[in-house]
C-alpha positions as a Markdown table, in Angstrom:
| # | Residue | x | y | z |
|---|---|---|---|---|
| 1 | Met | 154.4 | 41.1 | -43.9 |
| 2 | Ile | 150.7 | 41.5 | -44.8 |
| 3 | Gly | 149.0 | 39.2 | -42.3 |
| 4 | Phe | 147.2 | 36.9 | -44.7 |
| 5 | Tyr | 147.8 | 34.5 | -47.6 |
| 6 | Pro | 147.3 | 36.1 | -51.0 |
| 7 | Asp | 145.2 | 34.5 | -53.7 |
| 8 | Asn | 147.0 | 36.0 | -56.8 |
| 9 | Val | 150.7 | 35.9 | -55.9 |
| 10 | Gln | 151.7 | 37.4 | -59.3 |
| 11 | Leu | 150.1 | 40.7 | -58.3 |
| 12 | Tyr | 152.5 | 40.9 | -55.3 |
| 13 | Glu | 155.5 | 39.9 | -57.4 |
| 14 | Gln | 154.6 | 42.7 | -59.8 |
| 15 | Ala | 154.3 | 45.2 | -56.9 |
| 16 | Phe | 158.0 | 44.7 | -56.1 |
| 17 | Leu | 159.1 | 44.9 | -59.7 |
| 18 | His | 160.8 | 48.3 | -60.3 |
| 19 | Lys | 160.5 | 49.8 | -63.8 |
| 20 | Ser | 164.3 | 49.3 | -64.3 |
| 21 | Ser | 163.6 | 45.6 | -64.3 |
| 22 | Ser | 160.4 | 45.5 | -66.3 |
| 23 | Val | 159.5 | 42.2 | -67.9 |
| 24 | Glu | 157.6 | 41.7 | -71.2 |
| 25 | Ala | 154.1 | 40.2 | -71.0 |
| 26 | Gly | 152.8 | 37.9 | -73.6 |
| 27 | Asp | 150.7 | 40.6 | -75.2 |
| 28 | Gly | 153.6 | 43.0 | -75.8 |
| 29 | Arg | 153.1 | 45.1 | -72.6 |
| 30 | Trp | 156.0 | 45.7 | -70.2 |
| 31 | Leu | 155.1 | 44.8 | -66.6 |
| 32 | Asn | 156.4 | 46.7 | -63.6 |
| 33 | Asn | 154.8 | 48.2 | -60.4 |
| 34 | Glu | 153.9 | 51.7 | -61.8 |
| 35 | Arg | 150.2 | 50.9 | -62.5 |
| 36 | Leu | 149.8 | 49.2 | -59.1 |
| 37 | Glu | 151.5 | 52.2 | -57.5 |
| 38 | Phe | 148.9 | 54.6 | -59.1 |
| 39 | Leu | 146.1 | 52.4 | -57.8 |
| 40 | Gly | 147.5 | 52.0 | -54.3 |
| 41 | Asp | 148.2 | 55.7 | -54.0 |
| 42 | Ala | 144.4 | 56.4 | -54.5 |
| 43 | Val | 143.3 | 53.7 | -52.1 |
| 44 | Leu | 145.8 | 54.8 | -49.5 |
| 45 | Asp | 144.6 | 58.4 | -49.7 |
| 46 | Ala | 141.0 | 57.2 | -49.2 |
| 47 | Val | 141.7 | 55.0 | -46.2 |
| 48 | Ile | 144.0 | 57.5 | -44.5 |
| 49 | Ala | 141.3 | 60.2 | -44.9 |
| 50 | Asp | 138.8 | 57.9 | -43.2 |
| 51 | Ile | 141.2 | 57.1 | -40.3 |
| 52 | Leu | 142.0 | 60.7 | -39.7 |
| 53 | Tyr | 138.4 | 61.8 | -39.9 |
| 54 | Lys | 137.5 | 59.5 | -37.0 |
| 55 | His | 140.7 | 59.9 | -35.0 |
| 56 | Phe | 140.5 | 63.7 | -34.9 |
| 57 | Pro | 136.8 | 64.4 | -34.7 |
| 58 | Lys | 137.2 | 68.1 | -33.8 |
| 59 | Lys | 139.8 | 69.1 | -36.4 |
| 60 | Arg | 139.1 | 71.2 | -39.5 |
| 61 | Glu | 139.6 | 70.1 | -43.1 |
| 62 | Gly | 143.0 | 72.0 | -43.4 |
| 63 | Phe | 144.4 | 70.1 | -40.4 |
| 64 | Leu | 143.2 | 66.7 | -41.8 |
| 65 | Thr | 144.6 | 67.4 | -45.2 |
| 66 | Asn | 148.0 | 68.5 | -43.9 |
| 67 | Thr | 148.2 | 65.5 | -41.6 |
| 68 | Arg | 147.4 | 63.1 | -44.4 |
| 69 | Ser | 150.0 | 64.7 | -46.6 |
| 70 | Lys | 152.6 | 64.1 | -43.9 |
| 71 | Ile | 151.6 | 60.4 | -43.7 |
| 72 | Val | 151.6 | 59.7 | -47.5 |
| 73 | Gln | 154.7 | 61.8 | -48.3 |
| 74 | Arg | 157.6 | 59.8 | -49.8 |
| 75 | Glu | 159.9 | 60.0 | -46.8 |
| 76 | Thr | 157.3 | 58.5 | -44.5 |
| 77 | Leu | 156.3 | 55.7 | -46.9 |
| 78 | Asn | 160.0 | 54.9 | -47.6 |
| 79 | Arg | 160.7 | 54.5 | -43.9 |
| 80 | Val | 157.7 | 52.3 | -43.4 |
| 81 | Ala | 158.5 | 50.2 | -46.4 |
| 82 | Val | 162.0 | 49.5 | -45.1 |
| 83 | Glu | 160.6 | 48.6 | -41.7 |
| 84 | Leu | 158.3 | 46.1 | -43.4 |
| 85 | Gly | 161.2 | 44.6 | -45.3 |
| 86 | Ile | 160.2 | 45.7 | -48.8 |
| 87 | Asp | 163.7 | 46.8 | -49.5 |
| 88 | Lys | 164.8 | 43.1 | -49.3 |
| 89 | Met | 162.1 | 42.0 | -51.8 |
| 90 | Met | 162.6 | 44.6 | -54.5 |
| 91 | Val | 163.7 | 43.6 | -58.0 |
| 92 | Tyr | 165.6 | 46.4 | -59.7 |
| 93 | Ser | 168.6 | 47.2 | -61.9 |
| 94 | Ala | 171.9 | 47.5 | -60.2 |
| 95 | Lys | 172.3 | 50.8 | -62.0 |
| 96 | Val | 169.5 | 52.3 | -59.8 |
| 97 | Asn | 170.7 | 54.1 | -56.7 |
| 98 | Ser | 168.1 | 53.0 | -54.2 |
| 99 | His | 169.3 | 55.5 | -51.6 |
| 100 | Asn | 168.5 | 58.5 | -53.7 |
| 101 | Asn | 165.0 | 57.7 | -54.8 |
| 102 | His | 161.7 | 56.6 | -53.3 |
| 103 | Met | 161.4 | 53.1 | -54.9 |
| 104 | Tyr | 160.6 | 51.4 | -51.6 |
| 105 | Gly | 157.8 | 53.9 | -50.7 |
| 106 | Asn | 156.5 | 53.5 | -54.3 |
| 107 | Ala | 156.6 | 49.8 | -53.9 |
| 108 | Leu | 154.6 | 50.0 | -50.7 |
| 109 | Glu | 151.8 | 51.9 | -52.6 |
| 110 | Ala | 152.0 | 49.2 | -55.3 |
| 111 | Leu | 151.6 | 46.5 | -52.6 |
| 112 | Ile | 148.5 | 48.3 | -51.4 |
| 113 | Gly | 147.2 | 48.3 | -55.0 |
| 114 | Ala | 147.9 | 44.6 | -55.2 |
| 115 | Ile | 146.1 | 43.9 | -52.0 |
| 116 | Tyr | 143.1 | 45.9 | -53.2 |
| 117 | Leu | 142.9 | 43.9 | -56.5 |
| 118 | Asp | 143.5 | 40.6 | -54.8 |
| 119 | Gln | 141.4 | 40.9 | -51.7 |
| 120 | Gly | 139.2 | 44.0 | -52.1 |
| 121 | Tyr | 138.8 | 47.3 | -50.4 |
| 122 | Arg | 137.9 | 46.0 | -46.9 |
| 123 | Lys | 140.9 | 43.7 | -46.6 |
| 124 | Cys | 143.1 | 46.5 | -48.0 |
| 125 | Ser | 141.8 | 49.0 | -45.4 |
| 126 | Thr | 142.4 | 46.5 | -42.6 |
| 127 | Phe | 146.1 | 46.1 | -43.8 |
| 128 | Ile | 146.6 | 49.9 | -43.8 |
| 129 | Arg | 145.0 | 50.3 | -40.3 |
| 130 | Glu | 146.4 | 47.3 | -38.5 |
| 131 | Val | 149.8 | 47.1 | -40.1 |
| 132 | Leu | 150.9 | 50.5 | -41.4 |
| 133 | Ile | 149.2 | 52.8 | -38.9 |
| 134 | Lys | 149.1 | 50.8 | -35.6 |
| 135 | Lys | 152.6 | 49.3 | -36.0 |
| 136 | His | 154.6 | 52.0 | -37.8 |
| 137 | Ile | 152.9 | 55.4 | -37.7 |
| 138 | Asn | 151.9 | 57.4 | -34.6 |
| 139 | Leu | 149.1 | 59.7 | -35.7 |
| 140 | Asp | 149.4 | 62.1 | -32.9 |
| 141 | His | 153.1 | 62.4 | -33.2 |
| 142 | Ile | 153.0 | 62.9 | -37.0 |
| 143 | Ala | 150.2 | 65.5 | -36.7 |
| 144 | Arg | 152.5 | 67.6 | -34.5 |
| 145 | Lys | 155.5 | 67.2 | -36.8 |
| 146 | Glu | 156.7 | 70.4 | -38.5 |
| 147 | Val | 155.2 | 70.6 | -41.9 |
| 148 | Asn | 157.4 | 70.9 | -45.0 |
| 149 | Phe | 156.1 | 74.2 | -46.3 |
| 150 | Lys | 158.2 | 74.0 | -49.5 |
| 151 | Ser | 156.7 | 70.7 | -50.6 |
| 152 | Ser | 153.2 | 71.8 | -49.6 |
| 153 | Leu | 153.6 | 75.0 | -51.7 |
| 154 | Ile | 154.9 | 73.1 | -54.7 |
| 155 | Glu | 152.1 | 70.6 | -54.5 |
| 156 | Trp | 149.6 | 73.3 | -54.2 |
| 157 | Ser | 151.0 | 75.3 | -57.2 |
| 158 | Gln | 151.0 | 72.2 | -59.4 |
| 159 | Lys | 147.4 | 71.4 | -58.4 |
| 160 | Asn | 146.3 | 74.9 | -59.3 |
| 161 | Lys | 148.5 | 75.0 | -62.5 |
| 162 | Leu | 150.5 | 77.9 | -61.3 |
| 163 | Glu | 154.2 | 78.3 | -62.0 |
| 164 | Ile | 156.4 | 78.7 | -59.0 |
| 165 | Ser | 160.2 | 79.2 | -58.6 |
| 166 | Phe | 162.8 | 79.3 | -55.9 |
| 167 | Asp | 165.5 | 81.9 | -56.7 |
| 168 | Leu | 168.7 | 82.4 | -54.7 |
| 169 | Ile | 169.0 | 86.2 | -54.2 |
| 170 | Glu | 172.4 | 86.3 | -52.5 |
| 171 | Ser | 174.8 | 84.4 | -50.2 |
| 172 | Phe | 177.1 | 86.0 | -47.7 |
| 173 | Met | 179.0 | 85.3 | -44.5 |
| 174 | Asp | 177.7 | 86.3 | -41.1 |
| 175 | Asn | 179.9 | 87.8 | -38.3 |
| 176 | Glu | 181.2 | 84.3 | -37.3 |
| 177 | Gly | 182.1 | 83.3 | -40.9 |
| 178 | Asn | 179.1 | 81.0 | -41.5 |
| 179 | Pro | 177.5 | 81.0 | -44.9 |
| 180 | Val | 174.0 | 82.6 | -45.1 |
| 181 | Phe | 171.6 | 82.2 | -48.0 |
| 182 | Gln | 168.6 | 84.4 | -49.0 |
| 183 | Thr | 165.9 | 82.9 | -51.3 |
| 184 | Ala | 162.9 | 84.5 | -52.9 |
| 185 | Ile | 159.9 | 82.6 | -54.1 |
| 186 | Cys | 158.1 | 83.9 | -57.3 |
| 187 | Leu | 154.7 | 82.9 | -58.5 |
| 188 | Gly | 154.9 | 83.8 | -62.2 |
| 189 | Glu | 156.6 | 87.2 | -62.2 |
| 190 | Met | 155.4 | 88.1 | -58.6 |
| 191 | Gln | 157.6 | 87.7 | -55.5 |
| 192 | Ile | 155.5 | 86.1 | -52.7 |
| 193 | Gly | 158.1 | 85.2 | -50.1 |
| 194 | Ile | 161.6 | 85.7 | -48.9 |
| 195 | Gly | 163.6 | 83.6 | -46.5 |
| 196 | Ile | 167.1 | 83.5 | -44.9 |
| 197 | Gly | 168.9 | 80.4 | -43.6 |
| 198 | Tyr | 172.3 | 78.8 | -43.0 |
| 199 | Ser | 171.6 | 76.5 | -46.0 |
| 200 | Lys | 169.8 | 76.9 | -49.3 |
| 201 | Lys | 167.2 | 74.4 | -48.1 |
| 202 | Glu | 166.6 | 76.3 | -44.8 |
| 203 | Ser | 166.2 | 79.6 | -46.7 |
| 204 | Gln | 163.7 | 78.0 | -49.1 |
| 205 | Gln | 161.7 | 76.6 | -46.2 |
| 206 | His | 161.5 | 80.0 | -44.5 |
| 207 | Ala | 160.5 | 81.7 | -47.8 |
| 208 | Ala | 157.9 | 79.0 | -48.4 |
| 209 | Lys | 156.5 | 79.5 | -44.9 |
| 210 | Met | 156.1 | 83.2 | -45.5 |
| 211 | Ala | 154.5 | 82.6 | -48.9 |
| 212 | Val | 152.0 | 80.0 | -47.5 |
| 213 | Lys | 151.0 | 82.4 | -44.7 |
| 214 | Lys | 150.4 | 85.2 | -47.3 |
| 215 | Leu | 148.3 | 82.8 | -49.5 |
| 216 | Arg | 146.2 | 81.6 | -46.6 |
| 217 | Thr | 145.5 | 85.0 | -44.9 |
| 218 | Asp | 145.7 | 87.9 | -47.4 |
| 219 | Lys | 142.3 | 88.1 | -49.1 |
| 220 | Glu | 143.3 | 90.7 | -51.6 |
| 221 | Phe | 146.3 | 88.7 | -52.6 |
| 222 | Gln | 144.1 | 85.6 | -53.0 |
| 223 | Lys | 142.0 | 87.6 | -55.5 |
| 224 | Val | 145.2 | 88.4 | -57.5 |
| 225 | Ile | 146.2 | 84.7 | -57.5 |
| 226 | Ser | 142.7 | 83.6 | -58.5 |
| 227 | Glu | 142.7 | 85.9 | -61.5 |
| 228 | Met | 146.2 | 84.6 | -62.4 |
| 229 | Lys | 144.8 | 81.1 | -62.4 |
| 230 | Lys | 141.8 | 82.1 | -64.4 |
| 231 | Asn | 144.1 | 83.6 | -67.1 |
| 232 | Asn | 146.0 | 80.3 | -67.2 |
| 233 | Thr | 143.1 | 77.8 | -67.0 |
| 234 | Gly | 139.8 | 79.6 | -67.3 |
| 235 | Glu | 139.0 | 78.7 | -63.7 |
| 236 | Leu | 139.0 | 80.8 | -60.5 |
| 237 | Thr | 140.7 | 79.5 | -57.3 |
| 238 | Glu | 138.1 | 78.8 | -54.7 |
| 239 | Glu | 138.6 | 80.0 | -51.1 |
| 240 | Lys | 138.8 | 76.5 | -49.8 |
| 241 | Glu | 141.8 | 75.8 | -52.0 |
| 242 | Phe | 143.8 | 78.4 | -50.1 |
| 243 | Glu | 142.7 | 76.8 | -46.9 |
| 244 | Glu | 144.3 | 73.5 | -48.0 |
| 245 | Leu | 147.7 | 75.1 | -47.4 |
| 246 | Pro | 149.2 | 74.3 | -44.0 |
| 247 | Asp | 148.5 | 76.5 | -41.1 |
| 248 | Glu | 151.7 | 76.7 | -39.0 |
| 249 | Asn | 149.7 | 77.2 | -35.7 |
| 250 | Glu | 147.3 | 74.3 | -36.3 |
| 251 | Thr | 149.8 | 71.8 | -37.6 |
| 252 | Asn | 152.0 | 72.1 | -34.5 |
| 253 | Glu | 149.4 | 72.3 | -31.8 |
| 254 | Asn | 149.1 | 69.6 | -29.1 |
| 255 | Asn | 146.5 | 67.1 | -30.0 |
| 256 | Asp | 146.2 | 65.3 | -26.6 |
């Protein structure tokens, strides 16, 4: 799976140990893969940033940030983990429904953390490049993939300590009897996007797309949001923080 023989096998065993099956260490601590996952997440972010920086030499920061988020999102990591065979090596309680969570993707990050501790940054970077990227992730394809605006907006609001909500305004039937949903997105008490779709999820995605565009491009609106953040945290939102949000034109452009 990893392409080399490990030195400290216990680290790798711990990487596949879900918190539902934690074991007690001799000093009273409970061992599972959560701490390794935390470490692996940080290492993965750093290596992916380096890879994208070199693979897309003409792309701006926003494009690189969005592409990285699509690579490290739980759906992608879960898929790669299953393709690697991590699902067959996991230790977890039978009560846990593995189909409805991201335990395999989390374990992949924990594995990266284990490799980093066992072999160092260089060997860990080689594993991510040669195994994860070259064999399981097509950078050009994933860069063109439609971005999840809802997830990006939620992540951005959490990072900036701003409260966001998705509220169903109404649902009705169209002329052919299909259910239609209308969702509004509120930032605090302020409505920042409305979307319509044939499912709640689709309406939320469309509303998020509108909200993200407004946050990226409306300078006066950015000032209002920045003041809102200042009231909450004492800090203003810098212009580059708005630029971190996905640009629908840039994320879907052809990178050939």
